[in-house]
C-alpha positions in Angstrom: 0.0 0.0 0.0 1.3 3.4 -0.9 0.3 6.5 1.1 1.2 10.2 0.6 1.8 11.9 3.8 2.9 15.4 4.6 5.6 16.2 7.4 3.6 18.1 10.2 7.0 20.1 10.9 8.2 21.2 7.4 5.2 20.3 5.4 7.2 18.2 3.0 5.5 15.3 1.0 6.5 12.0 2.0 6.0 8.7 0.2 5.4 5.7 2.4 5.2 2.2 1.2 3.3 -0.1 3.8 2.2 -3.5 3.2 -1.0 -4.2 5.2 -2.8 -7.8 5.4 -6.1 -7.9 3.8 -7.7 -9.0 7.0 -6.8 -5.8 8.6 -8.0 -3.3 6.1 -11.1 -1.6 7.2 -14.1 -1.9 4.8 -15.2 0.9 2.9 -13.4 3.2 0.5 -10.0 4.4 1.7 -9.8 8.3 1.5 -6.9 9.3 -0.9 -5.5 12.6 0.4 -5.1 15.5 -1.9 -1.5 16.0 -3.3 0.4 18.9 -1.8 1.3 21.8 -3.7 4.8 21.8 -5.0 7.3 23.6 -2.9 9.2 26.5 -4.4 13.1 25.9 -4.6 15.4 27.3 -2.0 17.2 30.5 -3.2 20.9 29.9 -4.1 20.3 26.1 -4.1 20.7 26.0 -0.3 18.8 23.5 2.0 16.7 24.8 4.8 16.1 22.9 8.0 13.5 24.1 10.5 9.9 25.2 10.5 8.1 26.4 7.4 7.7 29.2 6.7 10.9 30.1 8.5 11.2 32.6 11.3 13.0 36.0 10.6 16.6 35.5 10.8 18.4 37.2 13.6 20.3 40.2 12.3 18.5 40.4 8.9 16.2 43.4 8.2 13.1 43.1 6.3 13.1 44.6 2.7 11.1 47.5 3.9 13.6 48.5 6.5 16.7 48.0 4.5 19.1 51.1 4.4 18.8 53.1 1.1 20.9 51.8 -1.8 20.9 48.2 -0.7 18.9 45.7 -2.8 16.1 43.9 -1.2 15.8 40.2 -1.1 13.6 38.3 -3.4 10.0 38.0 -2.2 10.0 34.3 -2.0 8.9 33.7 1.4 12.2 32.2 2.4 15.5 33.6 3.9 17.5 36.0 1.9 21.0 35.1 1.1 22.9 34.8 4.3 26.0 37.1 4.7 29.4 35.3 4.6 30.2 33.8 8.1 33.3 35.2 9.7 36.2 33.0 9.7 36.6 31.5 13.2 39.7 32.4 14.9 42.1 29.6 15.4 43.1 29.0 18.9 46.8 29.0 19.5 47.8 25.7 21.0 49.9 26.1 24.2 53.4 25.1 23.6 54.5 22.2 25.7 57.3 23.0 28.0 60.7 22.3 26.6 62.4 19.4 28.3 66.0 18.3 28.1 66.0 15.3 25.5 68.1 12.4 26.4 70.4 13.2 23.6 71.1 16.7 25.1 71.6 15.3 28.5 74.2 12.8 27.3 75.9 15.6 25.4 76.0 18.0 28.1 77.4 15.3 30.5 80.1 14.2 28.0 81.1 17.9 27.5 81.4 18.4 31.3 83.4 15.2 31.6 85.8 15.9 28.9 86.3 19.5 30.4 87.0 18.0 33.7 89.4 15.6 32.1 91.3 18.3 30.4 91.6 20.3 33.8 92.7 17.1 35.4 95.2 16.4 32.7 96.9 19.8 33.3 96.8 19.5 37.1 98.2 15.9 37.4 100.6 15.4 34.5 102.6 18.7 35.0 105.5 16.7 36.3 105.7 14.0 33.7 105.2 16.3 30.6 106.4 19.5 29.8 104.0 22.5 29.9 104.5 23.3 26.2 103.6 19.6 25.3 100.5 19.7 27.7 99.4 23.0 26.1 100.0 21.5 22.7 97.8 18.4 23.5 95.0 20.7 24.9 95.2 22.8 21.7 95.1 19.8 19.5 92.0 18.4 21.3 90.3 21.9 21.2 91.1 22.2 17.4 89.7 18.7 16.8 86.5 19.4 18.7 85.9 22.6 16.9 86.7 21.2 13.5 84.3 18.3 14.3 81.4 20.5 14.8 81.6 21.7 11.0 80.7 18.2 9.4 78.1 17.6 12.3 76.4 20.8 11.3 76.4 20.1 7.8 74.8 16.7 8.4 72.0 18.3 10.3 73.4 17.0 13.6 72.5 20.2 15.4 73.0 18.8 19.1 76.3 17.1 18.4 77.7 20.2 16.6 76.7 22.5 19.5 78.2 20.0 22.0 81.4 19.9 20.0 81.5 23.6 19.7 81.1 24.1 23.4 83.6 21.6 24.2 86.3 23.0 21.8 85.7 26.5 23.3 85.9 25.3 26.7 89.2 23.4 26.1 90.6 26.3 24.4 89.9 28.5 27.4 91.2 25.8 29.8 94.5 25.6 27.6 95.1 29.3 27.5 94.6 30.0 31.2 96.2 26.7 32.2 99.3 27.5 30.3 99.4 30.9 32.2 99.0 29.2 35.6 101.6 26.6 34.8 104.2 29.2 34.1 104.5 28.8 30.4 104.0 32.7 30.1 105.6 34.5 33.0 104.4 37.8 34.6 107.5 39.4 33.4 106.5 38.9 29.8 103.0 40.2 30.1 100.7 41.4 32.9 98.0 39.2 34.2 95.1 41.5 33.0 96.5 41.9 29.5 97.1 38.2 29.2 93.5 37.7 30.0 92.5 40.3 27.5 94.7 38.5 24.9 93.2 35.1 25.7 89.7 36.3 25.3 90.7 38.2 22.1 91.8 34.7 20.8 88.8 33.1 21.8 86.6 35.5 20.4 88.7 35.6 17.1 88.6 31.8 16.7 84.9 31.6 17.3 84.1 34.5 14.9 86.2 32.8 12.2 84.1 29.4 13.1 80.8 31.3 12.5 81.9 32.0 8.9 82.6 28.2 8.5 79.6 26.8 10.4 77.1 29.6 10.5 74.4 27.3 11.8 76.3 26.6 14.9 74.8 29.1 17.5 77.6 28.4 20.2 80.2 30.0 18.0 78.2 33.3 17.6 77.4 33.4 21.3 80.9 32.7 22.4 82.3 35.4 20.1 79.9 37.9 21.2 80.5 37.3 25.0 84.1 36.7 24.8 84.6 39.8 22.6 83.4 42.0 25.5 86.3 41.2 27.7 89.5 42.2 25.7 89.1 45.8 25.5 87.7 46.0 29.0 90.6 44.1 30.5 93.3 45.7 28.4 92.4 49.4 29.3 91.8 48.8 33.0 94.5 50.4 35.2 96.3 51.8 32.2 94.2 54.8 31.2 92.0 57.4 32.9 88.5 56.7 33.9 87.2 58.9 31.1 89.0 57.2 28.4 88.2 53.8 29.8 84.4 54.6 29.9 84.8 55.9 26.2 86.2 52.7 25.3 83.5 50.7 26.8 80.9 53.0 25.0 82.6 52.4 21.5 82.6 48.6 22.4 78.8 48.7 23.1 78.1 50.7 19.9 80.1 48.1 17.8 78.6 45.0 19.5 75.0 46.4 19.1 75.5 47.2 15.4 77.3 44.0 14.5 74.8 41.7 16.2 71.9 43.7 14.6 72.8 42.2 11.2 72.8 38.6 12.6 70.1 36.1 14.0 67.7 37.0 16.6 69.6 35.0 19.1 72.6 37.1 18.7 70.5 40.3 18.5 69.3 39.4 22.0 72.8 38.4 23.2 74.3 41.7 21.8 71.5 43.8 23.3 72.0 42.2 26.9 75.9 42.6 26.6 75.3 46.2 25.4 72.8 47.0 28.2 75.1 45.5 30.7 78.3 47.5 29.9 76.3 50.6 29.2 75.0 50.2 32.8 78.5 50.0 34.0 79.4 53.1 32.2 76.5 55.0 33.6 77.1 53.9 37.0 80.7 54.3 37.2 80.8 57.7 35.5 77.9 59.1 37.5 79.5 58.0 40.7 82.9 59.6 39.6 81.3 63.0 38.9 79.3 62.8 42.2 82.3 61.8 44.1 84.1 65.0 42.7 81.2 67.1 44.2 81.4 65.4 47.6 85.1 65.5 47.8 85.1 69.3 47.2 83.2 69.9 50.4 84.1 66.9 52.7 87.5 65.9 53.8 86.4 62.3 54.5 84.9 61.9 51.0 88.2 63.5 49.6 90.3 60.8 51.3 88.0 58.0 50.2 88.1 59.3 46.6 91.9 59.4 46.5 92.2 55.7 47.6 89.8 54.7 45.0 90.8 56.8 41.9 94.1 57.9 40.8 94.8 61.6 40.2 93.3 64.8 41.6 89.7 64.0 42.4 88.3 67.6 42.5 90.0 68.8 39.2 87.4 70.2 37.0 89.0 68.7 33.7 88.6 65.0 34.4 85.2 65.5 36.0 84.0 67.3 32.8 85.5 64.6 30.6 83.8 61.8 32.6 80.4 63.7 32.4 80.8 64.2 28.7 81.4 60.4 28.3 78.4 59.6 30.4 76.2 62.0 28.3 77.6 60.3 25.1 76.6 57.0 26.6 73.0 58.2 27.3 72.8 59.4 23.7 74.1 56.1 22.4 71.7 54.1 24.7 68.8 56.2 23.3 69.7 55.7 19.8 70.7 52.0 20.0 67.6 51.0 22.1 65.6 50.8 18.8 68.0 48.6 17.2 68.0 45.9 19.8 65.5 43.1 20.6 65.3 44.2 24.3 63.2 47.3 23.6 60.4 45.1 22.3 60.1 43.3 25.8 60.0 46.5 27.8 57.3 49.2 28.2 57.4 51.9 25.6 60.3 54.3 25.9 61.7 52.6 29.1 65.3 52.9 27.9 64.9 56.5 26.7 63.5 57.5 30.2 66.4 55.7 32.1 69.1 57.3 29.7 67.4 60.7 30.0 67.4 60.4 33.8 71.0 59.4 33.9 72.2 62.1 31.8 70.1 64.8 33.7 71.6 63.7 37.0 75.1 63.7 35.6 74.6 67.2 34.5 72.9 68.4 37.7 76.0 67.1 39.6 78.4 68.6 37.2 77.0 72.1 37.2 77.8 73.0 40.9 81.5 72.0 40.3 81.8 74.6 37.6 84.4 77.3 38.7 83.0 80.7 39.5 79.4 80.1 38.5 78.8 76.8 40.3 75.5 76.6 41.8 74.2 79.8 39.9 74.6 77.8 36.6 72.5 74.7 38.2 69.7 77.1 39.3 69.8 78.7 35.7 69.6 75.2 34.0 66.7 74.1 36.2 64.9 77.3 35.4 65.4 76.9 31.7 64.2 73.3 31.8 61.2 74.4 33.8 60.3 77.2 31.2 60.8 74.7 28.4 58.3 72.3 29.9 55.7 75.0 30.6 56.0 76.9 27.4 56.2 73.7 25.2 53.0 73.6 23.0 52.7 69.7 23.1 52.0 68.2 26.4 52.6 64.6 25.3 55.3 62.8 23.4 58.8 61.5 24.2 60.6 64.9 24.1 58.0 66.4 26.7 58.4 63.5 29.1 62.3 63.7 28.7 62.2 67.5 29.5 60.1 66.8 32.4 62.4 64.2 33.8 65.4 66.4 33.2 63.7 69.5 34.8 62.7 67.4 37.9 66.1 65.7 38.4 68.2 68.9 38.0 65.9 71.1 40.1 65.7 68.4 42.9 69.7 67.8 42.9 70.3 71.6 42.7 67.8 72.0 45.9 69.6 69.2 47.9 73.0 70.6 47.1 72.0 74.1 48.2 70.3 72.9 51.3 73.1 70.6 52.2 75.6 73.5 51.9 73.2 75.9 53.7 73.2 78.4 50.7 70.4 80.6 51.9 70.8 83.1 48.9 70.4 80.3 46.4 67.4 78.9 48.4 65.8 82.2 48.4 66.4 82.4 44.7 65.0 79.1 44.0 62.0 79.7 46.1 61.3 83.1 44.2 61.7 81.1 40.8 59.3 78.4 41.9 56.7 81.1 42.8 57.0 82.6 39.4 56.9 79.3 37.6 53.8 78.3 39.4 52.0 81.3 38.2 53.1 80.8 34.7 52.1 77.2 34.9 48.6 78.1 36.1 48.4 80.6 33.1 49.4 77.8 30.7 46.7 75.5 32.2 49.3 73.1 33.6 48.2 73.2 37.2 45.1 74.6 38.7 44.9 78.2 40.3 44.5 76.6 43.7 47.8 74.7 43.5 49.5 77.7 41.9 48.2 80.0 44.8 49.6 77.7 47.4 53.0 77.3 45.7 53.4 81.0 44.7 52.3 82.2 48.1 54.6 80.0 50.2 57.5 80.4 47.7 57.3 84.0 48.0 57.3 83.8 51.9 60.2 81.4 51.8 62.2 83.7 49.5 62.0 86.7 51.8 62.6 84.4 54.9 65.8 83.1 53.3 66.9 86.6 52.2 66.4 88.1 55.6 68.2 85.1 57.3 71.2 85.5 54.8 71.3 89.2 55.6 70.4 90.4 52.2 67.3 92.0 53.6 67.1 93.7 57.0 64.7 92.5 59.6 62.5 95.5 59.2 62.5 95.2 55.4 61.7 91.4 55.6 58.8 91.8 57.9 57.3 94.7 55.8 57.8 92.6 52.6 56.0 89.7 54.1 53.0 91.9 55.2 52.9 93.3 51.5 52.9 89.8 50.2 49.8 89.2 52.5 48.1 92.2 51.4 48.7 91.3 47.7 47.1 88.0 48.4 44.2 89.5 50.0 43.8 91.9 47.0 43.7 89.0 44.6 41.1 87.5 46.8 38.9 90.5 46.2 38.6 89.8 42.5 38.3 86.0 43.3 35.0 86.0 45.1 33.3 82.6 44.9 36.2 81.1 43.0 37.8 77.8 44.1 41.2 79.3 44.9 39.8 82.2 47.1 40.2 80.0 50.4 43.8 79.3 49.3 44.5 83.0 48.9 43.1 83.9 52.3 45.0 81.1 54.1 48.2 82.1 52.4 47.6 85.7 53.3 47.1 84.7 57.0 50.3 82.8 56.8 52.3 85.7 55.5 50.9 88.1 58.0 51.6 85.8 60.9 55.3 85.2 59.8 55.6 88.9 59.2 54.6 89.6 62.7 56.9 87.0 64.1 59.8 88.5 62.1 58.9 92.1 63.1 58.6 91.2 66.9 62.4 90.8 66.8 63.1 94.3 66.0 60.1 96.4 67.0 57.4 94.8 68.9 55.2 97.8 69.2 55.6 100.1 66.0 56.5 97.2 63.8 53.3 95.4 64.8 51.4 98.5 64.1 52.9 98.9 60.5 52.4 95.0 59.7 48.7 95.0 60.7 47.9 98.3 59.0 49.3 97.0 55.7 47.4 93.9 56.2 44.2 95.6 57.2 44.0 98.0 54.2 43.1 95.3 51.5 40.9 93.3 54.0 38.6 96.5 54.3 38.2 96.3 50.5 37.6 92.7 50.7 34.9 93.2 53.3 33.2 95.9 51.0 32.2 93.1 48.8 28.4 92.3 49.4 29.0 88.6 50.1 31.9 89.2 52.4 30.8 92.0 54.9 31.7 89.9 57.9 35.5 90.5 56.9 34.8 94.2 58.0 35.0 92.9 61.5 38.3 91.3 61.1 39.6 94.5 59.4 38.3 96.5 62.4 39.9 94.4 65.0 43.2 94.4 63.1 43.0 98.1 62.9 42.1 98.5 66.5 45.1 96.3 67.5 47.3 98.2 65.1 46.3 101.6 66.6 46.9 100.3 70.2 50.4 99.1 69.0 51.2 102.6 67.5 50.1 104.4 70.7 52.2 102.1 72.8 55.2 102.6 70.6 54.8 106.3 70.8 54.5 106.3 74.5 51.3 108.4 74.5 49.3 108.7 77.7 46.3 110.7 76.3 43.1 108.5 76.5 41.7 109.6 73.3 44.7 108.1 71.3 43.3 104.7 72.4 39.6 105.3 72.0 38.7 107.7 69.2 40.6 105.8 66.2 38.9 102.5 67.2 35.6 104.3 67.6 35.9 105.8 64.0 36.7 102.3 62.8 33.8 100.9 64.5 31.4 103.6 63.1 32.5 103.1 59.7 32.3 99.3 59.8 28.7 99.7 61.3 27.7 102.0 58.6 29.1 99.8 55.9 27.8 96.5 57.2 24.8 96.7 59.6 23.0 99.8 58.4 19.7 98.0 58.1 19.8 96.9 61.8 18.9 99.0 64.8 21.2 102.0 65.7 22.4 100.3 68.9 23.9 97.7 66.5 25.8 99.7 64.0 26.3 103.0 66.0 26.2 102.1 69.6 29.5 100.5 70.1 31.4 103.2 68.2 29.7 106.1 70.1 30.0 104.3 73.4 33.7 103.8 72.8 34.3 107.3 71.6 32.2 109.4 74.2 32.0 107.4 77.3 35.6 107.0 78.4 36.4 110.7 77.5 33.0 111.7 79.5 34.1 109.7 82.6 37.5 111.2 82.5 36.2 114.8 82.0 35.6 115.5 85.8 37.8 118.6 86.7 37.7 122.2 85.9 41.3 122.0 84.8 40.5 119.6 82.0 38.1 122.1 80.4 39.5 121.5 76.9 38.3 117.7 77.0 35.0 118.7 78.6 34.3 121.3 75.7 35.0 118.7 73.0 33.0 116.1 74.9 30.0 118.3 75.2 30.3 119.5 71.7 30.3 115.9 70.4 27.5 114.9 72.5 25.3 117.8 71.4 26.2 116.9 67.7 25.2 113.2 68.3 22.1 114.2 69.9 21.0 116.4 67.0 21.9 113.8 64.6 19.9 111.2 66.4 16.8 113.7 66.6 17.3 114.5 63.0 17.4 110.8 61.6 15.2 109.3 64.4 18.2 107.2 65.9 17.9 106.2 69.4 21.4 105.1 70.2 22.9 108.6 69.3 20.1 110.5 71.1 20.4 108.4 74.3 24.1 108.2 74.4 24.5 111.9 73.7 21.9 112.8 76.3 23.6 110.5 78.9 27.0 112.0 78.2 25.5 115.6 78.7 23.7 114.5 81.8 26.9 113.1 83.3 29.0 116.2 82.6 26.2 118.5 83.8 25.6 116.7 87.0 29.4 116.4 87.7 29.9 120.0 87.1 27.1 120.8 89.4 28.3 118.7 92.1 31.7 120.3 91.8 30.2 123.7 92.4 27.6 122.6 94.9 29.8 123.2 97.9 30.3 126.9 96.8 26.4 127.6 96.7 24.9 129.0 100.0 22.6 126.6 101.7 19.5 128.7 101.7 19.7 128.8 97.8 20.0 125.1 97.7 16.8 124.7 99.9 14.9 127.3 98.1 15.7 125.7 94.9 14.5 122.4 96.0 11.3 123.7 97.4 10.6 125.6 94.2 11.2 122.4 92.3 8.8 120.4 94.3 6.1 123.0 94.1 6.4 123.4 90.4 6.3 119.7 90.0 3.6 119.1 92.3 1.4 122.0 90.8 1.9 120.6 87.2 2.3 116.8 88.2 -0.3 115.5 85.9 0.9 117.5 82.9 4.5 116.7 83.7 3.6 113.1 84.0 1.8 113.2 80.7 4.9 114.8 79.0 7.2 112.3 80.5 5.1 109.4 79.0 5.2 111.1 75.6 8.9 111.5 75.8 9.4 107.9 76.8 7.1 106.9 73.8 9.1 109.1 71.5 12.4 107.8 72.6 11.1 104.2 72.2 9.9 105.1 68.6 13.5 105.9 67.6 15.4 103.3 65.5 
């Protein structure tokens, strides 16, 4: 039986052949299904697996939402052509750790045993064979080992060739130095260091020749590079000056790096390591030599130590300059050659350049104080020039910018340490002033914030004045006044910086300057000097308090002016009371009128009027002091008139009280001179008048009290 079925998932026609026994067929006609419509072909002859119609593909836009210029897919009801799949990234398989093969183990053990045999041969058979015969035997064995590595390398026996090359080189070194130890070459013929240099030169030359014959053997190249570093090093030691010796090492480093750069990667790495090692020796030894010259020039103990370590005059400027020049040349060579070695790729970017720049800057910073005549002035000038170069440079990134920053920091730091160690107060003052100026310039160039520049400039200016005063360049009076002027200038800048982040920094540095100025001036003039310093500081503070949002500063300004006035009076030795009361009263009245004019008159006028009138009114108690009494009465009358005119309670009450006090006191002074009957009569008349008009007077008194209470 054949049945046409349709897949419920993909709606595909299925052809099913089933054989059913006749006894199991149900009676009646068997319904034959209708044939399914043919399916359209898939685009691009691709097969589709899944539901039909297919769901929208992830990441594919419908035709209506495609960007302009992109053709829409055919309207077939199927997926559009799929974009090409990205090629999967191939994961790198981890390399298995290298292990020493059995062949390598055997070869290494064989080389070690043969070298031990050679050493034993030279040590044991010295009495049975002559030294020349022993040396010849060892040389023959070394030549055979070296020669045997050539056919081994050509037959691709790399391990055997490397072992034979290593054995030949070891036997050659044992032969050369063994012959020296056994007396074949005496000390009278050649010195020990020069013989060692000659021996390593022979080893390097032979291995260099073997690299031409068997270039695939790596041991020859490595031995030639490593052994080639020693001949010049050993030949020049104790025979030339330190500058010439270091110059020879620099030339050797340059030749090594340039030669190995044209060879294999292994030799590049070896040459880079050797160059870095010897260049580090040049930098360390040269820097130590220049630094030792500076220390020996100012310390006898360091001078004795330097004389034992180096030959010749340690403090002479010529050798120091030559050594510094060689070190600078080494830093330049290291900077240039760093890009030609394989070591630079394994280090962070520009690491070698930074190290060389720091070394060169340190050597220059140590050299400059040793220059005759100009000494530390030249170091300060160099640090200033580098600082200006960093600040004024348009680009704030890049290698040159960082090099300049490193050089500026190192030169300035070394100069500061040297000046501090030598107690050069004049130079320290100059450095402080330069730092203050550079801080303001850096803030203008947006290198630092105004807040940081304010702190640095403010304290830098104060330190410059203090160092100048301590050095005797400025007198104590001049130093104190200069510090007060610095504080006043800072307060003046605060007046135009209201609400800005650096306002508090300006005020705090100004406060510090005024306090330091007061401490300085106390040593020479405790009274008058204090008045001068506080007056200078209070003048801009009044202007600062005139700002609407900083009215409270007027209280501080008034207090400072009162203290300054008191100091002036004490310094002048004045004994008149008004010198102590009238100027502070004027200050308090001015502050009250400027700050609290919207408050009651007792707040902004009361303190000043009380301080100005009450002490003088209390003192004015004698007929001999008629001038004071006259002025006090005049001032009290004027104050009462002003209070009445402008409806001010404090002036009216204070003026009336002062007049009442003076009048009562004058009456008490003349009362003993009045006859008693007049006193009794006057008292009786007053009582009769008050009693007759009691009700009216009481009403007048209440009206007067209400009028006074209504005043502001």
